[in-house]
mmCIF file of the C-alpha atoms, coordinates in Angstrom:
data_MODEL
# 
_entry.id   MODEL 
# 
loop_
_atom_site.group_PDB 
_atom_site.id 
_atom_site.type_symbol 
_atom_site.label_atom_id 
_atom_site.label_alt_id 
_atom_site.label_comp_id 
_atom_site.label_asym_id 
_atom_site.label_entity_id 
_atom_site.label_seq_id 
_atom_site.pdbx_PDB_ins_code 
_atom_site.Cartn_x 
_atom_site.Cartn_y 
_atom_site.Cartn_z 
_atom_site.occupancy 
_atom_site.B_iso_or_equiv 
_atom_site.pdbx_formal_charge 
_atom_site.auth_seq_id 
_atom_site.auth_comp_id 
_atom_site.auth_asym_id 
_atom_site.auth_atom_id 
_atom_site.pdbx_PDB_model_num 
ATOM 1   C CA . UNK A 1 1   ? 205.712 203.248 99.796  1.00 0.00 ? 1   UNK A CA 1 
ATOM 2   C CA . UNK A 1 2   ? 204.140 205.409 102.472 1.00 0.00 ? 2   UNK A CA 1 
ATOM 3   C CA . UNK A 1 3   ? 201.034 207.561 101.914 1.00 0.00 ? 3   UNK A CA 1 
ATOM 4   C CA . UNK A 1 4   ? 203.022 210.781 101.435 1.00 0.00 ? 4   UNK A CA 1 
ATOM 5   C CA . UNK A 1 5   ? 205.142 209.224 98.687  1.00 0.00 ? 5   UNK A CA 1 
ATOM 6   C CA . UNK A 1 6   ? 202.074 207.816 96.956  1.00 0.00 ? 6   UNK A CA 1 
ATOM 7   C CA . UNK A 1 7   ? 200.268 211.151 97.118  1.00 0.00 ? 7   UNK A CA 1 
ATOM 8   C CA . UNK A 1 8   ? 203.322 212.920 95.745  1.00 0.00 ? 8   UNK A CA 1 
ATOM 9   C CA . UNK A 1 9   ? 203.416 210.519 92.793  1.00 0.00 ? 9   UNK A CA 1 
ATOM 10  C CA . UNK A 1 10  ? 199.715 211.121 92.116  1.00 0.00 ? 10  UNK A CA 1 
ATOM 11  C CA . UNK A 1 11  ? 200.337 214.873 92.316  1.00 0.00 ? 11  UNK A CA 1 
ATOM 12  C CA . UNK A 1 12  ? 203.278 214.650 89.895  1.00 0.00 ? 12  UNK A CA 1 
ATOM 13  C CA . UNK A 1 13  ? 201.084 212.903 87.336  1.00 0.00 ? 13  UNK A CA 1 
ATOM 14  C CA . UNK A 1 14  ? 198.251 215.379 87.854  1.00 0.00 ? 14  UNK A CA 1 
ATOM 15  C CA . UNK A 1 15  ? 200.656 218.214 87.035  1.00 0.00 ? 15  UNK A CA 1 
ATOM 16  C CA . UNK A 1 16  ? 201.607 216.420 83.807  1.00 0.00 ? 16  UNK A CA 1 
ATOM 17  C CA . UNK A 1 17  ? 197.936 216.164 82.884  1.00 0.00 ? 17  UNK A CA 1 
ATOM 18  C CA . UNK A 1 18  ? 197.302 219.851 83.683  1.00 0.00 ? 18  UNK A CA 1 
ATOM 19  C CA . UNK A 1 19  ? 200.247 220.913 81.541  1.00 0.00 ? 19  UNK A CA 1 
ATOM 20  C CA . UNK A 1 20  ? 198.878 218.963 78.552  1.00 0.00 ? 20  UNK A CA 1 
ATOM 21  C CA . UNK A 1 21  ? 195.190 219.535 79.294  1.00 0.00 ? 21  UNK A CA 1 
ATOM 22  C CA . UNK A 1 22  ? 194.198 220.953 75.928  1.00 0.00 ? 22  UNK A CA 1 
ATOM 23  C CA . UNK A 1 23  ? 195.869 218.080 74.074  1.00 0.00 ? 23  UNK A CA 1 
ATOM 24  C CA . UNK A 1 24  ? 194.549 215.357 76.351  1.00 0.00 ? 24  UNK A CA 1 
ATOM 25  C CA . UNK A 1 25  ? 191.050 216.832 76.725  1.00 0.00 ? 25  UNK A CA 1 
ATOM 26  C CA . UNK A 1 26  ? 190.032 218.841 73.630  1.00 0.00 ? 26  UNK A CA 1 
ATOM 27  C CA . UNK A 1 27  ? 186.788 220.007 75.300  1.00 0.00 ? 27  UNK A CA 1 
ATOM 28  C CA . UNK A 1 28  ? 188.461 221.068 78.549  1.00 0.00 ? 28  UNK A CA 1 
ATOM 29  C CA . UNK A 1 29  ? 186.528 223.981 80.083  1.00 0.00 ? 29  UNK A CA 1 
ATOM 30  C CA . UNK A 1 30  ? 189.175 224.994 82.607  1.00 0.00 ? 30  UNK A CA 1 
ATOM 31  C CA . UNK A 1 31  ? 187.602 223.132 85.529  1.00 0.00 ? 31  UNK A CA 1 
ATOM 32  C CA . UNK A 1 32  ? 190.417 221.013 87.037  1.00 0.00 ? 32  UNK A CA 1 
ATOM 33  C CA . UNK A 1 33  ? 187.890 218.400 88.201  1.00 0.00 ? 33  UNK A CA 1 
ATOM 34  C CA . UNK A 1 34  ? 187.484 217.446 84.534  1.00 0.00 ? 34  UNK A CA 1 
ATOM 35  C CA . UNK A 1 35  ? 191.098 216.284 84.507  1.00 0.00 ? 35  UNK A CA 1 
ATOM 36  C CA . UNK A 1 36  ? 190.766 213.791 87.383  1.00 0.00 ? 36  UNK A CA 1 
ATOM 37  C CA . UNK A 1 37  ? 190.075 211.039 84.882  1.00 0.00 ? 37  UNK A CA 1 
ATOM 38  C CA . UNK A 1 38  ? 191.745 207.611 84.797  1.00 0.00 ? 38  UNK A CA 1 
ATOM 39  C CA . UNK A 1 39  ? 191.600 207.620 80.992  1.00 0.00 ? 39  UNK A CA 1 
ATOM 40  C CA . UNK A 1 40  ? 193.720 210.791 80.850  1.00 0.00 ? 40  UNK A CA 1 
ATOM 41  C CA . UNK A 1 41  ? 196.095 209.380 83.456  1.00 0.00 ? 41  UNK A CA 1 
ATOM 42  C CA . UNK A 1 42  ? 196.580 206.242 81.381  1.00 0.00 ? 42  UNK A CA 1 
ATOM 43  C CA . UNK A 1 43  ? 197.541 208.418 78.390  1.00 0.00 ? 43  UNK A CA 1 
ATOM 44  C CA . UNK A 1 44  ? 200.212 210.159 80.455  1.00 0.00 ? 44  UNK A CA 1 
ATOM 45  C CA . UNK A 1 45  ? 201.476 206.741 81.595  1.00 0.00 ? 45  UNK A CA 1 
ATOM 46  C CA . UNK A 1 46  ? 201.647 205.542 77.987  1.00 0.00 ? 46  UNK A CA 1 
ATOM 47  C CA . UNK A 1 47  ? 199.066 202.798 78.508  1.00 0.00 ? 47  UNK A CA 1 
ATOM 48  C CA . UNK A 1 48  ? 196.080 202.006 76.309  1.00 0.00 ? 48  UNK A CA 1 
ATOM 49  C CA . UNK A 1 49  ? 192.867 202.346 78.330  1.00 0.00 ? 49  UNK A CA 1 
ATOM 50  C CA . UNK A 1 50  ? 189.793 200.375 77.301  1.00 0.00 ? 50  UNK A CA 1 
ATOM 51  C CA . UNK A 1 51  ? 186.320 199.735 78.612  1.00 0.00 ? 51  UNK A CA 1 
ATOM 52  C CA . UNK A 1 52  ? 185.144 196.221 77.833  1.00 0.00 ? 52  UNK A CA 1 
ATOM 53  C CA . UNK A 1 53  ? 181.707 194.897 78.714  1.00 0.00 ? 53  UNK A CA 1 
ATOM 54  C CA . UNK A 1 54  ? 181.791 191.250 79.718  1.00 0.00 ? 54  UNK A CA 1 
ATOM 55  C CA . UNK A 1 55  ? 185.082 191.465 81.568  1.00 0.00 ? 55  UNK A CA 1 
ATOM 56  C CA . UNK A 1 56  ? 183.160 190.680 84.756  1.00 0.00 ? 56  UNK A CA 1 
ATOM 57  C CA . UNK A 1 57  ? 182.287 187.275 83.292  1.00 0.00 ? 57  UNK A CA 1 
ATOM 58  C CA . UNK A 1 58  ? 185.929 186.240 83.747  1.00 0.00 ? 58  UNK A CA 1 
ATOM 59  C CA . UNK A 1 59  ? 186.094 185.444 87.507  1.00 0.00 ? 59  UNK A CA 1 
ATOM 60  C CA . UNK A 1 60  ? 189.424 184.993 89.258  1.00 0.00 ? 60  UNK A CA 1 
ATOM 61  C CA . UNK A 1 61  ? 190.462 183.464 92.608  1.00 0.00 ? 61  UNK A CA 1 
ATOM 62  C CA . UNK A 1 62  ? 191.128 185.909 95.437  1.00 0.00 ? 62  UNK A CA 1 
ATOM 63  C CA . UNK A 1 63  ? 191.728 184.899 99.059  1.00 0.00 ? 63  UNK A CA 1 
ATOM 64  C CA . UNK A 1 64  ? 189.814 181.658 98.641  1.00 0.00 ? 64  UNK A CA 1 
ATOM 65  C CA . UNK A 1 65  ? 186.899 183.249 96.771  1.00 0.00 ? 65  UNK A CA 1 
ATOM 66  C CA . UNK A 1 66  ? 185.834 183.604 93.156  1.00 0.00 ? 66  UNK A CA 1 
ATOM 67  C CA . UNK A 1 67  ? 185.642 187.333 92.388  1.00 0.00 ? 67  UNK A CA 1 
ATOM 68  C CA . UNK A 1 68  ? 184.242 189.210 89.420  1.00 0.00 ? 68  UNK A CA 1 
ATOM 69  C CA . UNK A 1 69  ? 186.824 191.028 87.327  1.00 0.00 ? 69  UNK A CA 1 
ATOM 70  C CA . UNK A 1 70  ? 186.310 194.801 87.209  1.00 0.00 ? 70  UNK A CA 1 
ATOM 71  C CA . UNK A 1 71  ? 189.749 195.805 85.930  1.00 0.00 ? 71  UNK A CA 1 
ATOM 72  C CA . UNK A 1 72  ? 193.027 194.404 84.723  1.00 0.00 ? 72  UNK A CA 1 
ATOM 73  C CA . UNK A 1 73  ? 196.459 195.538 83.653  1.00 0.00 ? 73  UNK A CA 1 
ATOM 74  C CA . UNK A 1 74  ? 198.685 193.735 81.195  1.00 0.00 ? 74  UNK A CA 1 
ATOM 75  C CA . UNK A 1 75  ? 202.056 195.347 80.604  1.00 0.00 ? 75  UNK A CA 1 
ATOM 76  C CA . UNK A 1 76  ? 203.028 193.000 77.779  1.00 0.00 ? 76  UNK A CA 1 
ATOM 77  C CA . UNK A 1 77  ? 200.149 194.317 75.666  1.00 0.00 ? 77  UNK A CA 1 
ATOM 78  C CA . UNK A 1 78  ? 200.416 197.787 77.229  1.00 0.00 ? 78  UNK A CA 1 
ATOM 79  C CA . UNK A 1 79  ? 196.777 197.931 78.267  1.00 0.00 ? 79  UNK A CA 1 
ATOM 80  C CA . UNK A 1 80  ? 194.444 198.727 81.129  1.00 0.00 ? 80  UNK A CA 1 
ATOM 81  C CA . UNK A 1 81  ? 190.952 197.282 80.754  1.00 0.00 ? 81  UNK A CA 1 
ATOM 82  C CA . UNK A 1 82  ? 187.899 198.272 82.811  1.00 0.00 ? 82  UNK A CA 1 
ATOM 83  C CA . UNK A 1 83  ? 184.437 196.705 83.045  1.00 0.00 ? 83  UNK A CA 1 
ATOM 84  C CA . UNK A 1 84  ? 181.931 199.602 82.636  1.00 0.00 ? 84  UNK A CA 1 
ATOM 85  C CA . UNK A 1 85  ? 178.843 197.781 83.867  1.00 0.00 ? 85  UNK A CA 1 
ATOM 86  C CA . UNK A 1 86  ? 179.475 198.200 87.593  1.00 0.00 ? 86  UNK A CA 1 
ATOM 87  C CA . UNK A 1 87  ? 178.618 201.910 87.347  1.00 0.00 ? 87  UNK A CA 1 
ATOM 88  C CA . UNK A 1 88  ? 180.578 205.146 87.087  1.00 0.00 ? 88  UNK A CA 1 
ATOM 89  C CA . UNK A 1 89  ? 181.908 205.269 90.643  1.00 0.00 ? 89  UNK A CA 1 
ATOM 90  C CA . UNK A 1 90  ? 183.299 201.729 90.474  1.00 0.00 ? 90  UNK A CA 1 
ATOM 91  C CA . UNK A 1 91  ? 184.658 202.170 86.946  1.00 0.00 ? 91  UNK A CA 1 
ATOM 92  C CA . UNK A 1 92  ? 186.505 205.380 87.838  1.00 0.00 ? 92  UNK A CA 1 
ATOM 93  C CA . UNK A 1 93  ? 187.934 204.127 91.139  1.00 0.00 ? 93  UNK A CA 1 
ATOM 94  C CA . UNK A 1 94  ? 188.931 200.771 89.662  1.00 0.00 ? 94  UNK A CA 1 
ATOM 95  C CA . UNK A 1 95  ? 190.504 202.554 86.683  1.00 0.00 ? 95  UNK A CA 1 
ATOM 96  C CA . UNK A 1 96  ? 192.514 204.852 88.939  1.00 0.00 ? 96  UNK A CA 1 
ATOM 97  C CA . UNK A 1 97  ? 193.476 201.832 91.066  1.00 0.00 ? 97  UNK A CA 1 
ATOM 98  C CA . UNK A 1 98  ? 194.830 200.047 87.975  1.00 0.00 ? 98  UNK A CA 1 
ATOM 99  C CA . UNK A 1 99  ? 196.775 203.174 87.012  1.00 0.00 ? 99  UNK A CA 1 
ATOM 100 C CA . UNK A 1 100 ? 198.160 203.104 90.545  1.00 0.00 ? 100 UNK A CA 1 
ATOM 101 C CA . UNK A 1 101 ? 199.449 199.591 90.005  1.00 0.00 ? 101 UNK A CA 1 
ATOM 102 C CA . UNK A 1 102 ? 200.893 200.676 86.659  1.00 0.00 ? 102 UNK A CA 1 
ATOM 103 C CA . UNK A 1 103 ? 202.973 203.476 88.142  1.00 0.00 ? 103 UNK A CA 1 
ATOM 104 C CA . UNK A 1 104 ? 203.768 202.051 91.612  1.00 0.00 ? 104 UNK A CA 1 
ATOM 105 C CA . UNK A 1 105 ? 204.207 198.321 90.997  1.00 0.00 ? 105 UNK A CA 1 
ATOM 106 C CA . UNK A 1 106 ? 206.385 197.627 87.999  1.00 0.00 ? 106 UNK A CA 1 
ATOM 107 C CA . UNK A 1 107 ? 206.977 194.140 89.376  1.00 0.00 ? 107 UNK A CA 1 
ATOM 108 C CA . UNK A 1 108 ? 203.489 193.186 88.151  1.00 0.00 ? 108 UNK A CA 1 
ATOM 109 C CA . UNK A 1 109 ? 204.718 191.893 84.802  1.00 0.00 ? 109 UNK A CA 1 
ATOM 110 C CA . UNK A 1 110 ? 201.927 189.406 84.158  1.00 0.00 ? 110 UNK A CA 1 
ATOM 111 C CA . UNK A 1 111 ? 198.233 190.053 83.779  1.00 0.00 ? 111 UNK A CA 1 
ATOM 112 C CA . UNK A 1 112 ? 196.806 191.333 87.059  1.00 0.00 ? 112 UNK A CA 1 
ATOM 113 C CA . UNK A 1 113 ? 193.059 191.346 87.747  1.00 0.00 ? 113 UNK A CA 1 
ATOM 114 C CA . UNK A 1 114 ? 191.103 193.329 90.317  1.00 0.00 ? 114 UNK A CA 1 
ATOM 115 C CA . UNK A 1 115 ? 187.640 193.077 91.813  1.00 0.00 ? 115 UNK A CA 1 
ATOM 116 C CA . UNK A 1 116 ? 185.097 195.950 91.690  1.00 0.00 ? 116 UNK A CA 1 
ATOM 117 C CA . UNK A 1 117 ? 186.314 198.860 93.824  1.00 0.00 ? 117 UNK A CA 1 
ATOM 118 C CA . UNK A 1 118 ? 184.682 202.130 94.814  1.00 0.00 ? 118 UNK A CA 1 
ATOM 119 C CA . UNK A 1 119 ? 186.955 203.152 97.674  1.00 0.00 ? 119 UNK A CA 1 
ATOM 120 C CA . UNK A 1 120 ? 184.836 201.554 100.405 1.00 0.00 ? 120 UNK A CA 1 
ATOM 121 C CA . UNK A 1 121 ? 186.602 199.381 103.000 1.00 0.00 ? 121 UNK A CA 1 
ATOM 122 C CA . UNK A 1 122 ? 186.362 195.655 102.365 1.00 0.00 ? 122 UNK A CA 1 
ATOM 123 C CA . UNK A 1 123 ? 185.569 193.202 105.119 1.00 0.00 ? 123 UNK A CA 1 
ATOM 124 C CA . UNK A 1 124 ? 188.868 191.338 104.807 1.00 0.00 ? 124 UNK A CA 1 
ATOM 125 C CA . UNK A 1 125 ? 192.547 192.251 104.803 1.00 0.00 ? 125 UNK A CA 1 
ATOM 126 C CA . UNK A 1 126 ? 194.131 193.322 101.530 1.00 0.00 ? 126 UNK A CA 1 
ATOM 127 C CA . UNK A 1 127 ? 197.776 192.921 100.508 1.00 0.00 ? 127 UNK A CA 1 
ATOM 128 C CA . UNK A 1 128 ? 199.993 196.025 100.795 1.00 0.00 ? 128 UNK A CA 1 
ATOM 129 C CA . UNK A 1 129 ? 200.147 196.553 97.018  1.00 0.00 ? 129 UNK A CA 1 
ATOM 130 C CA . UNK A 1 130 ? 196.348 196.663 96.820  1.00 0.00 ? 130 UNK A CA 1 
ATOM 131 C CA . UNK A 1 131 ? 196.123 199.169 99.669  1.00 0.00 ? 131 UNK A CA 1 
ATOM 132 C CA . UNK A 1 132 ? 198.789 201.305 97.994  1.00 0.00 ? 132 UNK A CA 1 
ATOM 133 C CA . UNK A 1 133 ? 196.859 201.291 94.700  1.00 0.00 ? 133 UNK A CA 1 
ATOM 134 C CA . UNK A 1 134 ? 193.680 202.197 96.601  1.00 0.00 ? 134 UNK A CA 1 
ATOM 135 C CA . UNK A 1 135 ? 195.395 205.170 98.219  1.00 0.00 ? 135 UNK A CA 1 
ATOM 136 C CA . UNK A 1 136 ? 196.814 206.271 94.870  1.00 0.00 ? 136 UNK A CA 1 
ATOM 137 C CA . UNK A 1 137 ? 193.313 206.120 93.353  1.00 0.00 ? 137 UNK A CA 1 
ATOM 138 C CA . UNK A 1 138 ? 191.897 208.265 96.162  1.00 0.00 ? 138 UNK A CA 1 
ATOM 139 C CA . UNK A 1 139 ? 194.721 210.804 95.917  1.00 0.00 ? 139 UNK A CA 1 
ATOM 140 C CA . UNK A 1 140 ? 194.306 211.066 92.144  1.00 0.00 ? 140 UNK A CA 1 
ATOM 141 C CA . UNK A 1 141 ? 190.504 211.222 91.989  1.00 0.00 ? 141 UNK A CA 1 
ATOM 142 C CA . UNK A 1 142 ? 190.251 213.497 95.040  1.00 0.00 ? 142 UNK A CA 1 
ATOM 143 C CA . UNK A 1 143 ? 193.356 215.723 94.991  1.00 0.00 ? 143 UNK A CA 1 
ATOM 144 C CA . UNK A 1 144 ? 194.164 217.272 98.350  1.00 0.00 ? 144 UNK A CA 1 
ATOM 145 C CA . UNK A 1 145 ? 194.116 220.880 97.134  1.00 0.00 ? 145 UNK A CA 1 
ATOM 146 C CA . UNK A 1 146 ? 190.867 220.530 95.186  1.00 0.00 ? 146 UNK A CA 1 
ATOM 147 C CA . UNK A 1 147 ? 189.035 218.722 97.975  1.00 0.00 ? 147 UNK A CA 1 
ATOM 148 C CA . UNK A 1 148 ? 190.026 221.411 100.486 1.00 0.00 ? 148 UNK A CA 1 
ATOM 149 C CA . UNK A 1 149 ? 188.966 224.170 98.061  1.00 0.00 ? 149 UNK A CA 1 
ATOM 150 C CA . UNK A 1 150 ? 185.597 222.534 97.394  1.00 0.00 ? 150 UNK A CA 1 
ATOM 151 C CA . UNK A 1 151 ? 185.087 221.818 101.105 1.00 0.00 ? 151 UNK A CA 1 
ATOM 152 C CA . UNK A 1 152 ? 185.766 225.466 101.992 1.00 0.00 ? 152 UNK A CA 1 
ATOM 153 C CA . UNK A 1 153 ? 183.414 226.653 99.237  1.00 0.00 ? 153 UNK A CA 1 
ATOM 154 C CA . UNK A 1 154 ? 180.574 224.652 100.788 1.00 0.00 ? 154 UNK A CA 1 
ATOM 155 C CA . UNK A 1 155 ? 181.258 224.943 104.504 1.00 0.00 ? 155 UNK A CA 1 
ATOM 156 C CA . UNK A 1 156 ? 183.179 228.206 104.797 1.00 0.00 ? 156 UNK A CA 1 
ATOM 157 C CA . UNK A 1 157 ? 186.257 226.709 106.450 1.00 0.00 ? 157 UNK A CA 1 
ATOM 158 C CA . UNK A 1 158 ? 189.109 224.317 105.768 1.00 0.00 ? 158 UNK A CA 1 
ATOM 159 C CA . UNK A 1 159 ? 188.454 222.497 109.066 1.00 0.00 ? 159 UNK A CA 1 
ATOM 160 C CA . UNK A 1 160 ? 184.903 222.250 110.327 1.00 0.00 ? 160 UNK A CA 1 
ATOM 161 C CA . UNK A 1 161 ? 184.022 222.233 114.007 1.00 0.00 ? 161 UNK A CA 1 
ATOM 162 C CA . UNK A 1 162 ? 181.203 219.711 114.237 1.00 0.00 ? 162 UNK A CA 1 
ATOM 163 C CA . UNK A 1 163 ? 178.716 221.365 116.612 1.00 0.00 ? 163 UNK A CA 1 
ATOM 164 C CA . UNK A 1 164 ? 174.968 221.274 117.188 1.00 0.00 ? 164 UNK A CA 1 
ATOM 165 C CA . UNK A 1 165 ? 174.287 223.802 114.424 1.00 0.00 ? 165 UNK A CA 1 
ATOM 166 C CA . UNK A 1 166 ? 176.204 221.731 111.881 1.00 0.00 ? 166 UNK A CA 1 
ATOM 167 C CA . UNK A 1 167 ? 174.467 218.536 112.994 1.00 0.00 ? 167 UNK A CA 1 
ATOM 168 C CA . UNK A 1 168 ? 171.022 220.157 112.551 1.00 0.00 ? 168 UNK A CA 1 
ATOM 169 C CA . UNK A 1 169 ? 171.986 221.419 109.102 1.00 0.00 ? 169 UNK A CA 1 
ATOM 170 C CA . UNK A 1 170 ? 173.230 218.036 107.900 1.00 0.00 ? 170 UNK A CA 1 
ATOM 171 C CA . UNK A 1 171 ? 170.696 215.832 109.637 1.00 0.00 ? 171 UNK A CA 1 
ATOM 172 C CA . UNK A 1 172 ? 167.632 217.769 110.834 1.00 0.00 ? 172 UNK A CA 1 
ATOM 173 C CA . UNK A 1 173 ? 165.736 214.528 111.574 1.00 0.00 ? 173 UNK A CA 1 
ATOM 174 C CA . UNK A 1 174 ? 168.311 213.079 113.996 1.00 0.00 ? 174 UNK A CA 1 
ATOM 175 C CA . UNK A 1 175 ? 170.922 215.758 114.758 1.00 0.00 ? 175 UNK A CA 1 
ATOM 176 C CA . UNK A 1 176 ? 171.874 214.323 118.159 1.00 0.00 ? 176 UNK A CA 1 
ATOM 177 C CA . UNK A 1 177 ? 172.621 210.922 116.667 1.00 0.00 ? 177 UNK A CA 1 
ATOM 178 C CA . UNK A 1 178 ? 174.945 212.510 114.124 1.00 0.00 ? 178 UNK A CA 1 
ATOM 179 C CA . UNK A 1 179 ? 176.508 214.883 116.644 1.00 0.00 ? 179 UNK A CA 1 
ATOM 180 C CA . UNK A 1 180 ? 177.444 212.031 118.963 1.00 0.00 ? 180 UNK A CA 1 
ATOM 181 C CA . UNK A 1 181 ? 178.568 209.544 116.312 1.00 0.00 ? 181 UNK A CA 1 
ATOM 182 C CA . UNK A 1 182 ? 181.934 208.049 117.219 1.00 0.00 ? 182 UNK A CA 1 
ATOM 183 C CA . UNK A 1 183 ? 185.146 208.933 115.409 1.00 0.00 ? 183 UNK A CA 1 
ATOM 184 C CA . UNK A 1 184 ? 185.414 205.439 113.911 1.00 0.00 ? 184 UNK A CA 1 
ATOM 185 C CA . UNK A 1 185 ? 181.902 205.436 112.431 1.00 0.00 ? 185 UNK A CA 1 
ATOM 186 C CA . UNK A 1 186 ? 182.494 207.754 109.412 1.00 0.00 ? 186 UNK A CA 1 
ATOM 187 C CA . UNK A 1 187 ? 178.924 209.046 109.920 1.00 0.00 ? 187 UNK A CA 1 
ATOM 188 C CA . UNK A 1 188 ? 179.983 212.695 110.195 1.00 0.00 ? 188 UNK A CA 1 
ATOM 189 C CA . UNK A 1 189 ? 182.243 212.387 107.167 1.00 0.00 ? 189 UNK A CA 1 
ATOM 190 C CA . UNK A 1 190 ? 179.502 210.684 105.132 1.00 0.00 ? 190 UNK A CA 1 
ATOM 191 C CA . UNK A 1 191 ? 177.069 213.453 106.032 1.00 0.00 ? 191 UNK A CA 1 
ATOM 192 C CA . UNK A 1 192 ? 179.546 216.067 104.772 1.00 0.00 ? 192 UNK A CA 1 
ATOM 193 C CA . UNK A 1 193 ? 180.372 214.011 101.670 1.00 0.00 ? 193 UNK A CA 1 
ATOM 194 C CA . UNK A 1 194 ? 176.696 213.777 100.685 1.00 0.00 ? 194 UNK A CA 1 
ATOM 195 C CA . UNK A 1 195 ? 175.533 217.261 101.748 1.00 0.00 ? 195 UNK A CA 1 
ATOM 196 C CA . UNK A 1 196 ? 174.003 219.296 98.898  1.00 0.00 ? 196 UNK A CA 1 
ATOM 197 C CA . UNK A 1 197 ? 172.602 222.273 100.803 1.00 0.00 ? 197 UNK A CA 1 
ATOM 198 C CA . UNK A 1 198 ? 174.429 224.686 103.082 1.00 0.00 ? 198 UNK A CA 1 
ATOM 199 C CA . UNK A 1 199 ? 173.434 228.103 104.352 1.00 0.00 ? 199 UNK A CA 1 
ATOM 200 C CA . UNK A 1 200 ? 175.489 229.573 101.555 1.00 0.00 ? 200 UNK A CA 1 
ATOM 201 C CA . UNK A 1 201 ? 173.942 227.871 98.515  1.00 0.00 ? 201 UNK A CA 1 
ATOM 202 C CA . UNK A 1 202 ? 172.839 224.683 96.831  1.00 0.00 ? 202 UNK A CA 1 
ATOM 203 C CA . UNK A 1 203 ? 175.747 222.602 95.511  1.00 0.00 ? 203 UNK A CA 1 
ATOM 204 C CA . UNK A 1 204 ? 176.504 219.237 94.110  1.00 0.00 ? 204 UNK A CA 1 
ATOM 205 C CA . UNK A 1 205 ? 177.635 217.135 97.045  1.00 0.00 ? 205 UNK A CA 1 
ATOM 206 C CA . UNK A 1 206 ? 181.371 216.585 97.336  1.00 0.00 ? 206 UNK A CA 1 
ATOM 207 C CA . UNK A 1 207 ? 180.939 212.968 96.261  1.00 0.00 ? 207 UNK A CA 1 
ATOM 208 C CA . UNK A 1 208 ? 178.941 214.088 93.199  1.00 0.00 ? 208 UNK A CA 1 
ATOM 209 C CA . UNK A 1 209 ? 181.418 216.828 92.298  1.00 0.00 ? 209 UNK A CA 1 
ATOM 210 C CA . UNK A 1 210 ? 184.351 214.396 92.363  1.00 0.00 ? 210 UNK A CA 1 
ATOM 211 C CA . UNK A 1 211 ? 182.258 211.515 90.940  1.00 0.00 ? 211 UNK A CA 1 
ATOM 212 C CA . UNK A 1 212 ? 183.194 209.063 93.654  1.00 0.00 ? 212 UNK A CA 1 
ATOM 213 C CA . UNK A 1 213 ? 181.193 207.069 96.184  1.00 0.00 ? 213 UNK A CA 1 
ATOM 214 C CA . UNK A 1 214 ? 180.021 208.745 99.384  1.00 0.00 ? 214 UNK A CA 1 
ATOM 215 C CA . UNK A 1 215 ? 182.213 206.387 101.401 1.00 0.00 ? 215 UNK A CA 1 
ATOM 216 C CA . UNK A 1 216 ? 185.302 207.135 99.301  1.00 0.00 ? 216 UNK A CA 1 
ATOM 217 C CA . UNK A 1 217 ? 184.805 210.873 99.828  1.00 0.00 ? 217 UNK A CA 1 
ATOM 218 C CA . UNK A 1 218 ? 184.120 210.352 103.543 1.00 0.00 ? 218 UNK A CA 1 
ATOM 219 C CA . UNK A 1 219 ? 187.410 208.494 103.918 1.00 0.00 ? 219 UNK A CA 1 
ATOM 220 C CA . UNK A 1 220 ? 189.217 211.277 102.037 1.00 0.00 ? 220 UNK A CA 1 
ATOM 221 C CA . UNK A 1 221 ? 187.667 213.897 104.340 1.00 0.00 ? 221 UNK A CA 1 
ATOM 222 C CA . UNK A 1 222 ? 189.071 211.940 107.265 1.00 0.00 ? 222 UNK A CA 1 
ATOM 223 C CA . UNK A 1 223 ? 192.492 211.514 105.633 1.00 0.00 ? 223 UNK A CA 1 
ATOM 224 C CA . UNK A 1 224 ? 192.691 215.270 105.082 1.00 0.00 ? 224 UNK A CA 1 
ATOM 225 C CA . UNK A 1 225 ? 191.617 215.972 108.679 1.00 0.00 ? 225 UNK A CA 1 
ATOM 226 C CA . UNK A 1 226 ? 188.783 218.302 107.646 1.00 0.00 ? 226 UNK A CA 1 
ATOM 227 C CA . UNK A 1 227 ? 186.745 217.793 110.837 1.00 0.00 ? 227 UNK A CA 1 
ATOM 228 C CA . UNK A 1 228 ? 187.726 219.397 114.101 1.00 0.00 ? 228 UNK A CA 1 
ATOM 229 C CA . UNK A 1 229 ? 187.070 216.861 116.861 1.00 0.00 ? 229 UNK A CA 1 
ATOM 230 C CA . UNK A 1 230 ? 186.516 217.976 120.480 1.00 0.00 ? 230 UNK A CA 1 
# 
């Protein structure tokens, strides 16, 4: 599947969650960010979602290495299991990744294990199915419309021109270094993802608001083309 198809599938499931919000989330306050939860997604998919400490003690082979288990899906027992002890950002991204496998990859009929994931690039190639599940997780946890809305709330625009003023605001200690960071470095995107103060107000950073890692949010900012490059 291409990225547009994956994002459309994530969006379809988000709409299902929104329509049943009060049933799925009895304490729902009306903030749509509260609904970007893998546990709620699993309910919509008809899967049982568990957190199980100690799952990481069951290593599995992956590309010639022994990796800790952070999540697994098992269709025969209709369950998705997540190790909670890697921290919130890893638990949420890994959980959304497993839900991505559940909805995109019905050919995974046996137990499938995954390593800890927080949306950061890994230093080795990953199979297409894993990259697809990663993209699904990002699209679900950081929905296009909500990210753009939250970005505009903080920075006053849907596409930010990265100039000297912006660089000084985000990095007053080394603005020139940030201003001249290359497009492949993600430094500008990370600065925006972690920024908590703008001239408008104090906010949670985008990564905090969406409860994802700074790198995951930086990659999403790039995917959504929210920086205007010269």
